[in-house]
N, CA, C and O of each residue as an XYZ file, in Angstrom:
656
protein
N       0.913     -1.411     -0.133
C       0.010      0.054     -0.022
C       0.719      1.350      0.209
O       0.209      2.415     -0.139
N       2.150      1.260      0.923
C       2.690      2.356      0.900
C       3.552      2.742     -0.414
O       3.820      3.909     -0.699
N       3.954      1.624     -1.177
C       4.615      2.068     -2.547
C       3.511      2.312     -3.717
O       3.814      2.828     -4.792
N       2.302      1.918     -3.413
C       1.412      2.256     -4.280
C       0.767      3.813     -4.140
O       0.432      4.512     -5.096
N       0.680      4.163     -2.791
C       0.315      5.521     -2.661
C       1.561      6.449     -3.224
O       1.263      7.399     -3.948
N       2.610      6.261     -2.989
C       3.685      7.110     -3.228
C       3.608      7.098     -4.682
O       3.620      8.195     -5.241
N       3.518      5.882     -5.495
C       3.406      5.982     -7.063
C       2.478      6.932     -7.527
O       2.666      7.747     -8.430
N       1.175      6.728     -6.659
C      -0.108      7.689     -7.208
C       0.075      8.854     -6.903
O      -0.892      9.583     -7.123
N       1.347      9.530     -6.282
C       1.804     10.937     -6.090
C       1.512     11.575     -4.755
O       1.663     12.777     -4.537
N       0.998     10.511     -3.697
C       0.713     11.101     -2.335
C       2.097     11.146     -1.700
O       2.948     10.292     -1.951
N       2.293     12.155     -0.880
C       3.557     12.282     -0.091
C       3.804     11.306      0.991
O       2.860     10.797      1.593
N       4.978     11.039      1.249
C       5.568      9.985      2.221
C       5.019      9.988      3.423
O       4.800      8.894      3.942
N       4.759     10.911      3.961
C       3.897     10.757      5.425
C       2.451     10.279      5.276
O       1.946      9.379      5.947
N       1.894     10.933      4.395
C       0.517     10.326      3.976
C       0.342      8.979      3.575
O      -0.735      8.518      3.954
N       1.190      8.055      2.809
C       1.560      6.800      2.341
C       1.872      5.850      3.780
O       1.391      4.764      4.102
N       2.850      6.705      4.475
C       3.208      5.881      6.012
C       2.066      5.716      6.860
O       1.779      4.628      7.359
N       1.349      6.856      7.054
C       0.073      7.021      7.906
C      -0.983      6.056      7.361
O      -1.584      5.326      8.148
N      -1.212      6.024      6.172
C      -2.198      4.943      5.590
C      -1.882      3.607      5.540
O      -2.832      2.825      5.561
N      -0.510      3.060      5.466
C       0.044      1.772      5.429
C       0.062      1.372      6.809
O      -0.169      0.179      7.009
N       0.291      2.121      7.831
C       0.475      1.853      9.275
C      -0.935      1.758      9.769
O      -1.192      0.889     10.602
N      -1.762      2.465      9.392
C      -3.121      2.723      9.689
C      -3.014      3.577     11.101
O      -3.914      3.485     11.936
N      -2.087      4.245     11.271
C      -1.946      4.833     12.789
C      -2.035      6.552     11.938
O      -1.514      6.964     10.902
N      -3.100      7.321     13.132
C      -2.906      8.757     12.504
C      -1.660      9.392     13.287
O      -1.022      8.975     14.254
N      -1.577     10.263     12.710
C      -0.225     11.339     13.272
C      -0.488     11.709     14.783
O      -1.650     11.814     15.176
N       0.377     11.871     15.473
C       0.302     12.221     16.995
C      -0.188     13.727     17.020
O       0.275     14.617     16.306
N      -0.987     13.840     17.760
C      -1.636     14.978     18.192
C      -1.564     15.564     19.588
O      -1.884     14.815     20.511
N      -1.151     16.923     19.894
C      -0.867     17.509     20.765
C      -2.083     17.409     21.642
O      -3.207     17.673     21.216
N      -1.813     16.978     23.020
C      -3.088     17.295     24.149
C      -3.518     15.707     24.291
O      -4.308     15.465     25.204
N      -3.156     14.800     23.624
C      -3.635     13.507     23.799
C      -3.084     12.323     24.483
O      -1.914     12.181     24.125
N      -3.413     11.504     25.240
C      -2.741     10.333     25.886
C      -2.032     10.063     25.127
O      -0.900     10.091     25.609
N      -2.036      9.748     23.959
C      -1.244      8.965     22.857
C       0.137      9.577     22.680
O       1.161      8.894     22.722
N       0.124     11.102     22.447
C       1.134     11.766     22.328
C       2.013     11.820     23.645
O       3.243     11.867     23.604
N       1.394     11.811     24.628
C       2.133     12.086     25.917
C       2.893     10.864     26.401
O       3.938     10.989     27.039
N       2.280      9.477     26.046
C       3.022      8.123     26.454
C       3.526      7.862     25.399
O       3.658      6.643     25.508
N       3.948      8.150     24.347
C       4.300      7.685     23.025
C       5.956      7.296     23.449
O       6.742      8.196     23.747
N       6.267      6.181     23.437
C       8.001      5.706     23.568
C       7.959      5.936     25.228
O       9.026      6.402     25.626
N       7.174      5.762     26.069
C       7.326      6.070     27.475
C       6.317      4.798     28.144
O       6.752      4.167     29.107
N       5.289      4.554     27.709
C       4.352      3.508     28.223
C       5.292      2.365     29.092
O       5.118      2.137     30.289
N       6.078      1.855     28.441
C       6.421      0.460     28.980
C       7.637      0.617     29.570
O       8.384     -0.355     29.687
N       7.967      1.778     29.988
C       9.458      2.177     30.915
C      10.371      2.550     29.957
O      11.477      2.698     30.477
N      10.371      2.804     28.553
C      11.170      2.804     27.498
C      12.006      4.027     27.497
O      13.058      4.121     26.866
N      11.337      5.238     28.450
C      12.306      6.397     28.873
C      13.252      6.165     29.788
O      14.088      6.999     30.137
N      13.153      4.961     30.235
C      14.292      4.672     31.403
C      15.518      4.340     30.611
O      16.609      4.588     31.123
N      15.452      3.740     29.267
C      16.336      3.389     28.426
C      17.333      4.142     28.146
O      18.445      3.713     27.839
N      16.916      5.720     28.255
C      17.619      6.840     27.735
C      18.598      7.196     29.139
O      19.388      8.121     28.954
N      18.620      6.664     30.282
C      19.522      7.059     31.050
C      20.268      5.996     31.594
O      19.944      4.827     31.384
N      21.299      6.329     32.319
C      22.101      5.216     32.960
C      21.564      4.047     33.740
O      20.925      4.225     34.777
N      21.830      2.792     33.227
C      20.892      1.875     34.350
C      20.945      1.926     35.692
O      19.897      1.699     36.296
N      21.961      2.179     36.323
C      22.238      2.596     37.764
C      21.280      3.648     38.060
O      20.442      3.333     38.905
N      21.201      4.742     37.607
C      20.338      5.772     37.880
C      18.711      5.412     37.718
O      17.824      5.571     38.556
N      18.630      4.952     36.564
C      17.016      4.232     36.366
C      16.855      3.387     37.521
O      15.820      3.643     38.136
N      17.557      2.456     38.011
C      17.158      1.556     38.969
C      16.889      2.231     40.383
O      16.039      1.887     41.204
N      17.952      3.438     40.497
C      17.849      4.090     42.052
C      16.437      4.735     41.756
O      15.613      4.559     42.654
N      16.027      5.429     40.688
C      14.842      6.211     40.417
C      13.717      5.166     40.586
O      12.854      5.808     41.185
N      13.251      3.948     40.401
C      12.527      3.241     40.291
C      12.235      2.621     41.672
O      11.128      2.361     42.145
N      13.699      2.402     42.335
C      13.351      1.658     43.795
C      13.134      2.749     44.808
O      12.493      2.446     45.815
N      13.600      4.025     44.672
C      13.159      4.901     45.531
C      11.911      5.150     45.698
O      11.288      5.241     46.756
N      11.456      5.288     44.340
C       9.950      5.776     44.304
C       8.904      4.719     44.803
O       7.837      4.958     45.368
N       9.515      3.318     44.426
C       8.594      2.219     44.948
C       8.654      2.299     46.358
O       7.646      2.014     47.005
N       9.900      2.716     47.037
C       9.723      2.600     48.544
C       9.149      3.297     49.141
O       8.892      3.046     50.318
N       8.661      4.658     48.406
C       8.046      5.665     48.763
C       6.168      5.565     48.670
O       5.261      6.351     48.944
N       6.222      4.442     48.243
C       4.952      3.886     47.851
C       4.138      4.124     46.683
O       2.912      4.026     46.712
N       4.774      4.424     45.698
C       4.514      4.786     44.406
C       4.415      3.602     43.148
O       5.331      2.910     42.704
N       3.079      3.627     42.774
C       3.039      2.343     42.000
C       3.799      3.132     40.416
O       3.490      4.284     40.113
N       4.542      2.506     39.765
C       5.346      3.223     38.769
C       5.018      2.375     37.512
O       5.577      2.662     36.453
N       4.271      1.499     37.567
C       3.927      0.775     36.243
C       2.887      1.428     35.559
O       1.738      1.706     35.902
N       3.632      1.651     34.337
C       2.569      2.413     33.017
C       3.008      3.806     33.218
O       2.637      4.484     32.260
N       3.568      4.401     33.977
C       3.705      5.843     34.286
C       5.106      6.466     34.230
O       6.134      5.834     34.475
N       5.062      7.629     33.921
C       6.158      8.473     33.456
C       6.345      9.417     34.322
O       5.361      9.969     34.813
N       7.695      9.810     34.702
C       7.815     10.744     35.845
C       8.252     12.033     34.898
O       9.022     12.040     33.937
N       7.587     12.994     35.424
C       7.466     14.363     35.011
C       8.381     15.273     36.019
O       7.845     15.748     37.020
N       9.451     15.458     35.809
C      10.324     16.427     36.780
C       9.731     17.910     37.073
O       9.878     18.420     38.184
N       9.112     18.514     36.111
C       8.578     19.563     35.988
C       7.363     19.760     36.935
O       7.060     20.847     37.428
N       6.752     18.688     37.122
C       5.678     18.646     38.135
C       5.919     18.412     39.562
O       5.132     18.651     40.477
N       7.134     17.902     39.650
C       7.691     17.463     41.280
C       7.572     18.665     42.172
O       7.347     19.820     41.810
N       7.747     18.242     43.333
C       7.896     19.144     44.169
C       9.017     19.012     44.993
O       9.674     18.114     44.465
N       9.623     19.411     46.019
C      10.927     19.092     46.499
C      11.196     17.501     46.705
O      12.341     17.169     47.014
N      10.582     16.888     46.609
C      10.749     15.270     46.885
C      11.077     14.849     45.692
O      11.178     13.622     45.660
N      11.269     15.334     44.773
C      11.793     15.061     43.463
C      10.904     13.722     42.805
O       9.684     13.714     42.641
N      11.610     12.890     42.562
C      10.896     11.440     41.965
C      10.262     10.382     42.958
O       9.865      9.261     42.640
N      10.240     10.951     44.230
C       9.603     10.433     45.310
C       8.011     11.204     45.671
O       7.306     11.069     46.672
N       7.822     11.926     44.599
C       6.498     12.847     44.772
C       5.513     12.214     43.797
O       5.551     12.341     42.573
N       4.552     11.458     44.562
C       3.446     10.533     43.772
C       2.816     11.337     42.790
O       2.398     10.686     41.833
N       2.594     12.756     42.735
C       1.990     13.593     41.625
C       2.865     13.865     40.593
O       2.374     14.332     39.565
N       4.026     13.677     40.642
C       4.814     13.505     39.426
C       5.012     12.481     38.471
O       5.604     12.548     37.394
N       4.370     11.408     39.068
C       4.358     10.129     38.023
C       2.959     10.197     37.516
O       1.994     10.083     38.272
N       2.834     10.422     35.968
C       1.645     10.606     35.318
C       1.453      9.716     34.282
O       2.444      9.311     33.675
N       0.237      9.304     33.943
C      -0.381      8.243     33.025
C      -1.007      8.972     32.138
O      -1.352      8.408     31.099
N      -1.239     10.073     32.279
C      -2.617     10.725     31.406
C      -2.370     12.085     31.151
O      -1.610     12.717     31.886
N      -2.907     12.580     30.229
C      -3.008     14.137     30.308
C      -3.665     14.792     31.207
O      -3.295     15.877     31.659
N      -4.777     14.139     31.569
C      -5.367     14.604     32.562
C      -4.979     14.801     33.951
O      -5.488     15.613     34.724
N      -3.787     13.776     34.265
C      -2.873     13.852     35.365
C      -2.207     15.212     35.461
O      -2.145     15.991     36.413
N      -1.725     15.294     34.222
C      -0.994     16.575     34.235
C      -1.660     17.827     34.397
O      -1.113     18.772     34.965
N      -2.896     17.883     33.892
C      -3.899     18.871     34.222
C      -4.123     19.158     35.660
O      -3.996     20.263     36.187
N      -4.442     18.138     36.194
C      -4.865     18.155     37.848
C      -3.633     18.543     38.379
O      -3.806     19.580     39.020
N      -2.577     18.216     38.402
C      -1.516     18.287     39.228
C      -0.962     20.062     38.998
O      -0.567     20.776     39.920
N      -1.087     20.546     37.301
C      -0.806     21.619     37.277
C      -1.728     22.750     38.010
O      -1.280     23.772     38.529
N      -3.045     22.387     37.955
C      -3.978     23.364     38.592
C      -4.137     23.271     40.132
O      -4.635     24.206     40.758
N      -3.651     21.980     40.822
C      -3.504     21.803     42.079
C      -2.417     22.650     42.516
O      -2.628     23.256     43.566
N      -1.274     22.835     41.936
C      -0.080     23.423     42.308
C      -0.097     24.770     41.779
O       0.704     25.571     42.261
N      -0.903     25.153     40.839
C      -0.568     26.608     40.397
C       0.553     26.707     39.370
O       1.230     27.727     39.241
N       0.718     25.593     38.640
C       1.814     25.596     37.536
C       1.410     26.074     36.458
O       0.270     25.813     36.074
N       2.214     26.843     35.763
C       2.219     26.955     34.195
C       2.930     25.944     33.292
O       4.155     25.881     33.179
N       2.129     25.227     32.715
C       2.779     24.048     31.787
C       2.445     24.167     30.407
O       1.345     24.391     29.903
N       3.646     23.968     29.823
C       3.308     24.223     28.171
C       4.259     23.089     27.585
O       5.402     22.800     27.939
N       3.413     22.490     26.520
C       3.905     21.452     25.664
C       2.574     20.528     25.002
O       1.712     20.955     24.234
N       2.681     19.394     25.452
C       1.623     18.524     25.168
C       0.455     18.536     25.580
O      -0.512     17.996     25.043
N       0.492     19.489     27.088
C      -0.467     20.278     27.692
C      -0.327     21.600     28.257
O       0.484     21.926     29.124
N      -1.156     22.310     27.711
C      -1.106     23.794     28.067
C      -2.058     24.196     29.447
O      -3.234     23.831     29.458
N      -1.558     24.875     30.472
C      -2.059     25.191     31.605
C      -1.213     26.480     32.001
O       0.016     26.488     32.074
N      -2.133     27.681     32.271
C      -1.646     28.846     32.827
C      -1.846     28.961     34.050
O      -2.975     29.100     34.521
N      -0.506     28.910     34.917
C      -0.821     29.273     36.491
C      -1.149     30.670     36.353
O      -0.961     31.318     35.324
N      -1.823     31.273     37.809
C      -2.184     32.539     38.104
C      -1.066     33.076     38.807
O      -0.732     32.363     39.753
N      -0.446     34.007     38.663
C       0.497     34.787     39.590
C      -0.053     35.046     41.266
O      -1.192     35.385     41.589
N       0.910     34.825     42.034
C       0.561     35.001     43.161
C       1.512     36.097     43.822
O       2.737     35.982     43.863
N       0.909     37.000     44.253
C       1.459     38.025     45.017
C       2.555     37.552     46.221
O       2.316     36.481     46.778
N       3.796     38.350     46.655
C       4.634     37.838     47.146
C       3.980     37.841     48.595
O       2.951     38.515     48.642
N       4.380     37.194     49.864
C       3.736     37.589     51.424
C       4.393     38.834     51.538
O       5.505     39.147     51.115
N       3.391     39.648     52.296
C       3.718     40.991     53.045
C       4.550     40.655     54.189
O       4.406     39.704     54.957
N       5.541     41.662     54.202
C       6.499     41.222     55.646
C       5.951     41.537     56.593
O       5.272     42.560     56.681
N       6.158     40.622     57.596
C       5.476     40.943     59.064
C       6.476     41.805     59.888
O       7.689     41.846     59.681
N       5.880     42.409     60.738
C       6.390     43.199     61.709
C       7.303     42.506     62.804
O       6.557     41.666     63.308
N       8.331     42.442     63.324
C       9.082     42.174     64.535
C       7.991     41.841     65.918
O       7.447     42.773     66.510
N       7.813     40.640     66.246
C       6.774     40.402     67.127
C       7.273     41.159     68.408
O       8.471     41.356     68.610
N       6.280     41.570     69.260
C       6.434     42.473     70.495
C       7.357     41.523     71.102
O       8.523     41.909     71.026
N       7.202     40.426     71.668
C       7.994     39.745     72.749
C       9.263     39.586     72.491
O      10.103     39.425     73.376
N       9.567     39.624     71.021
C      10.910     39.326     70.472
C      11.601     40.792     70.615
O      12.772     40.980     70.945
N      10.774     41.655     70.343
C      11.368     43.063     70.474
C      11.887     43.292     71.905
O      13.041     43.637     72.157
N      11.081     43.103     72.671
C      11.220     43.224     74.171
C      12.457     42.790     74.681
O      13.263     43.458     75.329
N      12.563     41.245     74.223
C      13.822     40.405     74.607
C      15.156     41.008     73.950
O      16.192     41.079     74.612
N      15.086     41.422     72.663
C      16.215     41.869     71.787
C      16.770     43.215     72.605
O      17.947     43.347     72.941
N      15.745     44.166     72.861
C      16.071     45.346     73.621
C      16.672     45.295     74.685
O      17.458     46.216     74.904
N      16.515     44.184     75.745
C      16.991     43.950     77.055
C      18.341     43.624     76.981
O      19.267     43.996     77.701
N      18.331     42.553     75.591
C      19.785     42.025     75.544
C      20.735     42.911     74.660
O      21.917     42.568     74.631
N      20.421     43.809     74.070
C      21.104     44.701     73.498
C      21.590     45.580     74.591
O      22.794     45.833     74.569
N      20.737     46.187     75.720
C      20.983     47.096     76.891
C      22.148     46.503     77.765
O      23.069     47.121     78.300
N      21.852     44.981     77.783
C      22.902     44.188     78.781
C      24.455     44.110     77.962
O      25.546     44.156     78.530
N      24.243     43.991     76.614
C      25.531     43.700     75.853
C      26.365     45.250     75.855
O      27.582     45.362     76.007
N      25.654     46.094     75.703
C      26.080     47.591     75.377
C      25.958     48.633     76.639
O      24.804     49.034     76.792
N      26.820     49.103     77.484
C      26.159     49.785     78.628
C      25.885     51.433     78.092
O      25.101     52.203     78.647
N      26.647     51.731     76.998
C      26.075     52.900     76.639
C      24.544     53.037     76.440
O      23.895     54.060     76.659
N      24.040     51.789     75.968
C      22.417     51.844     75.387
C      21.684     51.884     76.651
O      20.496     52.198     76.577
N      22.110     51.660     77.635
C      21.388     51.955     78.912
C      20.895     53.271     79.497
O      19.922     53.446     80.231
N      21.791     54.187     79.009
C      21.508     55.428     79.062
C      20.778     56.219     77.984
O      20.407     57.372     78.202
N      20.568     55.590     76.796
C      19.383     55.923     75.926
C      18.251     55.350     76.356
O      18.206     54.275     76.955
N      16.757     56.448     75.900
C      15.687     56.172     75.935
C      15.482     54.683     75.274
O      16.170     54.216     74.366
N      14.185     53.932     76.050
C      13.960     52.709     75.748
C      13.423     52.728     73.921
O      13.864     51.990     73.040
N      12.538     53.638     73.799
C      12.192     53.969     72.476
C      13.554     53.907     71.435
O      13.797     53.095     70.543
N      14.121     54.758     71.773
C      15.363     54.757     70.610
C      15.954     53.456     70.565
O      16.250     52.859     69.530
N      16.100     53.079     71.629
C      16.877     51.471     71.730
C      15.916     50.575     70.574
O      16.243     49.997     69.537
N      14.657     50.738     71.227
C      13.605     49.893     70.387
C      13.556     50.042     69.068
O      13.415     49.042     68.363
N      13.668     51.357     68.489
C      13.780     51.674     66.914
C      14.986     50.907     66.493
O      14.883     50.368     65.391
N      16.306     50.712     67.249
C      17.308     50.370     66.695
C      17.220     48.817     66.671
O      17.695     48.228     65.699
N      16.799     48.310     67.406
C      16.528     47.000     67.611
C      15.575     46.199     66.006
O      15.927     45.271     65.278
N      14.358     47.047     65.975
C      13.496     47.099     65.124
C      14.328     46.861     63.574
O      14.230     45.973     62.728
N      15.269     48.243     63.673
C      15.940     48.263     62.222
C      17.211     47.243     62.044
O      17.758     47.035     60.960
N      17.543     46.716     63.135
C      18.864     45.617     63.037
C      18.100     44.466     62.957
O      18.510     43.781     62.020
N      17.067     43.901     63.594
C      16.396     42.503     63.572
C      15.181     42.379     62.723
O      14.832     41.234     62.437
N      14.407     43.489     62.226
C      13.387     43.213     61.613
C      13.727     42.994     60.060
O      14.840     43.050     59.536
N      12.474     42.728     59.451
C      12.764     42.162     57.969
C      12.741     43.432     57.139
O      12.185     44.479     57.471
N      13.456     43.198     55.949
C      13.823     44.373     55.408
C      13.151     44.448     54.019
O      13.237     43.581     53.149
N      12.430     45.675     53.932
C      11.711     45.542     52.492
C      12.204     44.926     51.326
O      13.376     45.290     51.235
N      11.876     44.064     50.236
C      12.523     43.657     49.074
C      12.642     44.638     48.178
O      11.785     45.501     47.988
N      13.904     44.529     47.485
C      14.300     45.236     46.431
C      13.778     44.814     45.227
O      14.078     45.397     44.185
């Protein structure tokens, strides 16, 4: 069939697709995601000792790695021992990306929403009093200054600095 289609003037890609009876990969499908990954073929691309270690540590963490692919971009600080980073479908990637507010591009598209940085907190009152007493004990000249002045110095020295 392949040769016949080529002789009739069809392109090589079209002839190959018709002869193998498989459509081309499409972005956003489970087939596109798991192609060359389904049976652990993705592990063949790394050194054998590293692949064995990753699988052993993931299984020790209670993760069933059968038919799944590890996506490091989805993992948290636990890396390959993070169960959510082992995916087997596009819906897994979407679920993890939306729950972790991640921006993902590639086979799956998901846009995370920007999170404003946390507002800096003031130095606690208890800690301020403790540090004022410590500074006054450590430096005799501060004993002569008013408490409010020493307090301002402590807040300046030990308080959070605004981000630049």
